[in-house]
Short mmCIF file of the C-alpha atoms (twelve columns), coordinates in Angstrom:
data_MODEL
# 
_entry.id   MODEL 
# 
loop_
_atom_site.group_PDB 
_atom_site.id 
_atom_site.type_symbol 
_atom_site.label_atom_id 
_atom_site.label_alt_id 
_atom_site.label_comp_id 
_atom_site.label_asym_id 
_atom_site.label_seq_id 
_atom_site.Cartn_x 
_atom_site.Cartn_y 
_atom_site.Cartn_z 
_atom_site.pdbx_PDB_model_num 
ATOM 1   C CA . UNK A 1   -47.376 110.960 -22.986 1 
ATOM 2   C CA . UNK A 2   -50.645 112.680 -22.119 1 
ATOM 3   C CA . UNK A 3   -50.631 116.147 -20.577 1 
ATOM 4   C CA . UNK A 4   -53.518 116.803 -18.221 1 
ATOM 5   C CA . UNK A 5   -53.843 120.465 -17.301 1 
ATOM 6   C CA . UNK A 6   -55.927 122.017 -14.570 1 
ATOM 7   C CA . UNK A 7   -55.577 119.095 -12.166 1 
ATOM 8   C CA . UNK A 8   -54.771 119.846 -8.540  1 
ATOM 9   C CA . UNK A 9   -52.025 117.655 -7.127  1 
ATOM 10  C CA . UNK A 10  -54.074 117.458 -3.939  1 
ATOM 11  C CA . UNK A 11  -56.935 115.688 -5.820  1 
ATOM 12  C CA . UNK A 12  -55.475 113.414 -8.477  1 
ATOM 13  C CA . UNK A 13  -58.084 111.653 -10.671 1 
ATOM 14  C CA . UNK A 14  -56.248 108.323 -10.743 1 
ATOM 15  C CA . UNK A 15  -56.790 104.954 -9.118  1 
ATOM 16  C CA . UNK A 16  -54.754 103.913 -6.118  1 
ATOM 17  C CA . UNK A 17  -51.319 102.441 -6.923  1 
ATOM 18  C CA . UNK A 18  -51.693 103.297 -10.626 1 
ATOM 19  C CA . UNK A 19  -48.195 104.751 -11.122 1 
ATOM 20  C CA . UNK A 20  -44.731 103.254 -10.808 1 
ATOM 21  C CA . UNK A 21  -42.839 106.530 -10.247 1 
ATOM 22  C CA . UNK A 22  -43.364 110.243 -9.636  1 
ATOM 23  C CA . UNK A 23  -41.172 113.106 -10.846 1 
ATOM 24  C CA . UNK A 24  -41.672 116.820 -10.289 1 
ATOM 25  C CA . UNK A 25  -39.393 119.600 -11.431 1 
ATOM 26  C CA . UNK A 26  -40.378 122.924 -9.865  1 
ATOM 27  C CA . UNK A 27  -43.981 121.903 -9.256  1 
ATOM 28  C CA . UNK A 28  -44.542 119.961 -6.055  1 
ATOM 29  C CA . UNK A 29  -43.540 122.868 -3.807  1 
ATOM 30  C CA . UNK A 30  -46.470 124.930 -5.119  1 
ATOM 31  C CA . UNK A 31  -48.997 122.532 -3.631  1 
ATOM 32  C CA . UNK A 32  -50.293 122.064 -0.109  1 
ATOM 33  C CA . UNK A 33  -47.864 119.451 1.253   1 
ATOM 34  C CA . UNK A 34  -50.302 118.180 3.877   1 
ATOM 35  C CA . UNK A 35  -52.777 117.229 1.145   1 
ATOM 36  C CA . UNK A 36  -50.421 116.581 -1.777  1 
ATOM 37  C CA . UNK A 37  -48.116 114.066 -0.034  1 
ATOM 38  C CA . UNK A 38  -50.839 111.550 0.894   1 
ATOM 39  C CA . UNK A 39  -52.454 111.932 -2.532  1 
ATOM 40  C CA . UNK A 40  -49.125 111.318 -4.238  1 
ATOM 41  C CA . UNK A 41  -48.555 108.271 -2.037  1 
ATOM 42  C CA . UNK A 42  -52.061 107.009 -2.831  1 
ATOM 43  C CA . UNK A 43  -51.500 106.920 -6.602  1 
ATOM 44  C CA . UNK A 44  -48.005 105.362 -6.365  1 
ATOM 45  C CA . UNK A 45  -47.428 101.653 -6.057  1 
ATOM 46  C CA . UNK A 46  -45.491 100.426 -3.038  1 
ATOM 47  C CA . UNK A 47  -41.753 100.849 -3.497  1 
ATOM 48  C CA . UNK A 48  -42.226 103.343 -6.346  1 
ATOM 49  C CA . UNK A 49  -39.464 105.969 -6.616  1 
ATOM 50  C CA . UNK A 50  -40.102 109.650 -6.031  1 
ATOM 51  C CA . UNK A 51  -37.894 112.473 -7.330  1 
ATOM 52  C CA . UNK A 52  -38.690 116.113 -6.611  1 
ATOM 53  C CA . UNK A 53  -36.709 119.205 -7.582  1 
ATOM 54  C CA . UNK A 54  -37.904 122.305 -5.731  1 
ATOM 55  C CA . UNK A 55  -36.846 125.958 -5.854  1 
ATOM 56  C CA . UNK A 56  -34.162 126.908 -3.318  1 
ATOM 57  C CA . UNK A 57  -34.992 130.231 -1.640  1 
ATOM 58  C CA . UNK A 58  -31.391 131.464 -2.044  1 
ATOM 59  C CA . UNK A 59  -31.163 130.826 -5.796  1 
ATOM 60  C CA . UNK A 60  -30.455 133.478 -8.408  1 
ATOM 61  C CA . UNK A 61  -33.934 132.763 -9.802  1 
ATOM 62  C CA . UNK A 62  -35.428 133.965 -6.518  1 
ATOM 63  C CA . UNK A 63  -33.044 136.919 -6.332  1 
ATOM 64  C CA . UNK A 64  -34.163 138.055 -9.800  1 
ATOM 65  C CA . UNK A 65  -37.789 137.501 -8.874  1 
ATOM 66  C CA . UNK A 66  -37.421 139.584 -5.704  1 
ATOM 67  C CA . UNK A 67  -35.690 142.360 -7.626  1 
ATOM 68  C CA . UNK A 68  -38.446 142.388 -10.229 1 
ATOM 69  C CA . UNK A 69  -41.129 142.508 -7.498  1 
ATOM 70  C CA . UNK A 70  -39.396 145.534 -5.953  1 
ATOM 71  C CA . UNK A 71  -39.132 147.204 -9.358  1 
ATOM 72  C CA . UNK A 72  -42.779 146.551 -10.159 1 
ATOM 73  C CA . UNK A 73  -43.838 147.897 -6.777  1 
ATOM 74  C CA . UNK A 74  -41.997 151.144 -7.547  1 
ATOM 75  C CA . UNK A 75  -43.297 151.249 -11.106 1 
ATOM 76  C CA . UNK A 76  -46.894 150.756 -10.002 1 
ATOM 77  C CA . UNK A 77  -46.480 152.814 -6.829  1 
ATOM 78  C CA . UNK A 78  -48.442 155.894 -5.899  1 
ATOM 79  C CA . UNK A 79  -45.756 158.411 -6.920  1 
ATOM 80  C CA . UNK A 80  -45.543 157.022 -10.468 1 
ATOM 81  C CA . UNK A 81  -49.324 156.684 -10.680 1 
ATOM 82  C CA . UNK A 82  -49.829 160.307 -9.649  1 
ATOM 83  C CA . UNK A 83  -47.296 161.523 -12.219 1 
ATOM 84  C CA . UNK A 84  -48.832 159.507 -15.061 1 
ATOM 85  C CA . UNK A 85  -52.442 160.391 -14.253 1 
ATOM 86  C CA . UNK A 86  -51.582 164.089 -13.917 1 
ATOM 87  C CA . UNK A 87  -49.514 164.094 -17.110 1 
ATOM 88  C CA . UNK A 88  -46.630 165.392 -15.008 1 
ATOM 89  C CA . UNK A 89  -43.655 164.975 -17.345 1 
ATOM 90  C CA . UNK A 90  -41.097 166.200 -14.782 1 
ATOM 91  C CA . UNK A 91  -42.535 164.006 -12.001 1 
ATOM 92  C CA . UNK A 92  -42.568 161.020 -14.322 1 
ATOM 93  C CA . UNK A 93  -38.963 161.755 -15.295 1 
ATOM 94  C CA . UNK A 94  -37.895 161.842 -11.639 1 
ATOM 95  C CA . UNK A 95  -39.686 158.579 -10.847 1 
ATOM 96  C CA . UNK A 96  -38.328 156.924 -13.999 1 
ATOM 97  C CA . UNK A 97  -34.774 158.019 -13.167 1 
ATOM 98  C CA . UNK A 98  -35.084 156.607 -9.630  1 
ATOM 99  C CA . UNK A 99  -36.473 153.361 -10.984 1 
ATOM 100 C CA . UNK A 100 -33.765 153.010 -13.604 1 
ATOM 101 C CA . UNK A 101 -31.053 153.814 -11.066 1 
ATOM 102 C CA . UNK A 102 -32.299 150.977 -8.870  1 
ATOM 103 C CA . UNK A 103 -33.412 148.511 -11.572 1 
ATOM 104 C CA . UNK A 104 -31.940 149.732 -14.863 1 
ATOM 105 C CA . UNK A 105 -30.835 146.233 -15.835 1 
ATOM 106 C CA . UNK A 106 -34.439 144.965 -15.918 1 
ATOM 107 C CA . UNK A 107 -35.623 145.093 -19.548 1 
ATOM 108 C CA . UNK A 108 -39.282 144.812 -18.542 1 
ATOM 109 C CA . UNK A 109 -39.065 148.007 -16.477 1 
ATOM 110 C CA . UNK A 110 -37.279 149.875 -19.273 1 
ATOM 111 C CA . UNK A 111 -39.944 148.785 -21.752 1 
ATOM 112 C CA . UNK A 112 -42.803 149.786 -19.431 1 
ATOM 113 C CA . UNK A 113 -41.315 153.253 -18.981 1 
ATOM 114 C CA . UNK A 114 -40.840 153.583 -22.737 1 
ATOM 115 C CA . UNK A 115 -44.478 152.638 -23.353 1 
ATOM 116 C CA . UNK A 116 -45.851 154.948 -20.644 1 
ATOM 117 C CA . UNK A 117 -43.919 158.075 -21.652 1 
ATOM 118 C CA . UNK A 118 -45.997 159.026 -24.751 1 
ATOM 119 C CA . UNK A 119 -49.237 158.782 -22.768 1 
ATOM 120 C CA . UNK A 120 -48.145 161.690 -20.570 1 
ATOM 121 C CA . UNK A 121 -49.034 164.006 -23.465 1 
ATOM 122 C CA . UNK A 122 -52.521 162.573 -23.991 1 
ATOM 123 C CA . UNK A 123 -55.835 163.328 -22.341 1 
ATOM 124 C CA . UNK A 124 -56.777 162.373 -18.800 1 
ATOM 125 C CA . UNK A 125 -58.951 159.425 -19.855 1 
ATOM 126 C CA . UNK A 126 -56.226 158.054 -22.141 1 
ATOM 127 C CA . UNK A 127 -53.656 158.322 -19.351 1 
ATOM 128 C CA . UNK A 128 -55.979 156.442 -16.995 1 
ATOM 129 C CA . UNK A 129 -56.586 153.737 -19.606 1 
ATOM 130 C CA . UNK A 130 -52.844 153.386 -20.222 1 
ATOM 131 C CA . UNK A 131 -52.171 153.140 -16.492 1 
ATOM 132 C CA . UNK A 132 -54.873 150.502 -15.992 1 
ATOM 133 C CA . UNK A 133 -53.671 148.549 -19.034 1 
ATOM 134 C CA . UNK A 134 -50.143 148.492 -17.606 1 
ATOM 135 C CA . UNK A 135 -51.384 147.183 -14.251 1 
ATOM 136 C CA . UNK A 136 -53.442 144.499 -15.976 1 
ATOM 137 C CA . UNK A 137 -50.547 143.479 -18.214 1 
ATOM 138 C CA . UNK A 138 -48.197 143.098 -15.246 1 
ATOM 139 C CA . UNK A 139 -50.663 141.399 -12.890 1 
ATOM 140 C CA . UNK A 140 -49.998 137.808 -13.987 1 
ATOM 141 C CA . UNK A 141 -46.229 138.204 -13.710 1 
ATOM 142 C CA . UNK A 142 -46.607 139.804 -10.293 1 
ATOM 143 C CA . UNK A 143 -48.718 136.888 -9.093  1 
ATOM 144 C CA . UNK A 144 -46.229 134.359 -10.498 1 
ATOM 145 C CA . UNK A 145 -43.397 136.074 -8.621  1 
ATOM 146 C CA . UNK A 146 -45.445 136.098 -5.408  1 
ATOM 147 C CA . UNK A 147 -46.196 132.390 -5.750  1 
ATOM 148 C CA . UNK A 148 -42.538 131.663 -6.451  1 
ATOM 149 C CA . UNK A 149 -41.544 133.527 -3.285  1 
ATOM 150 C CA . UNK A 150 -44.198 131.771 -1.191  1 
ATOM 151 C CA . UNK A 151 -43.338 128.333 -2.541  1 
ATOM 152 C CA . UNK A 152 -39.539 128.377 -2.664  1 
ATOM 153 C CA . UNK A 153 -37.976 126.240 0.016   1 
ATOM 154 C CA . UNK A 154 -36.240 127.916 2.893   1 
ATOM 155 C CA . UNK A 155 -34.579 125.497 5.330   1 
ATOM 156 C CA . UNK A 156 -37.721 125.685 7.501   1 
ATOM 157 C CA . UNK A 157 -40.081 124.967 4.587   1 
ATOM 158 C CA . UNK A 158 -37.824 122.123 3.455   1 
ATOM 159 C CA . UNK A 159 -38.042 120.553 6.923   1 
ATOM 160 C CA . UNK A 160 -41.836 120.854 6.852   1 
ATOM 161 C CA . UNK A 161 -42.038 119.155 3.445   1 
ATOM 162 C CA . UNK A 162 -39.651 116.401 4.546   1 
ATOM 163 C CA . UNK A 163 -41.572 115.833 7.755   1 
ATOM 164 C CA . UNK A 164 -44.838 115.380 5.866   1 
ATOM 165 C CA . UNK A 165 -43.360 113.302 3.030   1 
ATOM 166 C CA . UNK A 166 -41.553 110.991 5.469   1 
ATOM 167 C CA . UNK A 167 -44.918 109.718 6.668   1 
ATOM 168 C CA . UNK A 168 -45.400 108.103 3.246   1 
ATOM 169 C CA . UNK A 169 -41.918 107.801 1.735   1 
ATOM 170 C CA . UNK A 170 -38.515 106.522 2.791   1 
ATOM 171 C CA . UNK A 171 -36.433 109.570 1.927   1 
ATOM 172 C CA . UNK A 172 -32.754 110.002 1.186   1 
ATOM 173 C CA . UNK A 173 -30.937 113.010 2.588   1 
ATOM 174 C CA . UNK A 174 -31.991 115.967 0.404   1 
ATOM 175 C CA . UNK A 175 -29.280 117.408 -1.826  1 
ATOM 176 C CA . UNK A 176 -28.686 120.982 -2.896  1 
ATOM 177 C CA . UNK A 177 -28.311 121.395 -6.651  1 
ATOM 178 C CA . UNK A 178 -25.794 124.158 -7.370  1 
ATOM 179 C CA . UNK A 179 -24.670 126.102 -10.406 1 
ATOM 180 C CA . UNK A 180 -21.472 124.657 -11.845 1 
ATOM 181 C CA . UNK A 181 -19.897 128.044 -12.507 1 
ATOM 182 C CA . UNK A 182 -20.611 129.762 -9.177  1 
ATOM 183 C CA . UNK A 183 -21.571 127.030 -6.736  1 
ATOM 184 C CA . UNK A 184 -24.664 128.990 -5.699  1 
ATOM 185 C CA . UNK A 185 -27.782 126.985 -4.789  1 
ATOM 186 C CA . UNK A 186 -30.474 126.499 -7.424  1 
ATOM 187 C CA . UNK A 187 -32.783 123.852 -6.018  1 
ATOM 188 C CA . UNK A 188 -33.268 121.043 -3.548  1 
ATOM 189 C CA . UNK A 189 -33.445 117.451 -4.775  1 
ATOM 190 C CA . UNK A 190 -35.705 115.254 -2.662  1 
ATOM 191 C CA . UNK A 191 -35.709 111.558 -3.490  1 
ATOM 192 C CA . UNK A 192 -37.179 108.469 -1.929  1 
ATOM 193 C CA . UNK A 193 -39.468 105.509 -2.390  1 
ATOM 194 C CA . UNK A 194 -43.088 104.854 -1.461  1 
ATOM 195 C CA . UNK A 195 -43.199 102.990 1.844   1 
ATOM 196 C CA . UNK A 196 -44.418 99.432  1.657   1 
ATOM 197 C CA . UNK A 197 -46.531 99.566  4.809   1 
# 
């Protein structure tokens, strides 16, 4: 198997009908369906199977992501920023207590608070550097959570994807993949075959 990174699914560098199947697990939904579906159909041979697993918007993965986004918004919010930059130990303590009351089970938030606390006793420039370093360190995770939220399939987004894909694929009824222990939704399974015409 060859892994090719940095390739947009909307512009695949492969000849027409060069693949006999396509599988995506938590990937296809991140693309632009109006451009990705015809490109996927282009590189698949006629009758080739398609199997997609896409994030369900009501999954526990999304719930955790939303909770973390809320926690990070509070952590990086103006009240916490003002306390850190001013070296306001009491203000920081109040903000930290509020954050831990709301999101105390998030180990990332607990670790960020632990790392910030000693900087309150340092100089203004060091506090600013620590604050900026924290924002930079969290920025990739924040963007990943935003993309996850934007790309997860609500019933409306699922219908849009199905509508576009059905122009190129004969699709089975999508299925909801659930957790065995709780029955809660995890993902949608979308399967079909490349149309012959």
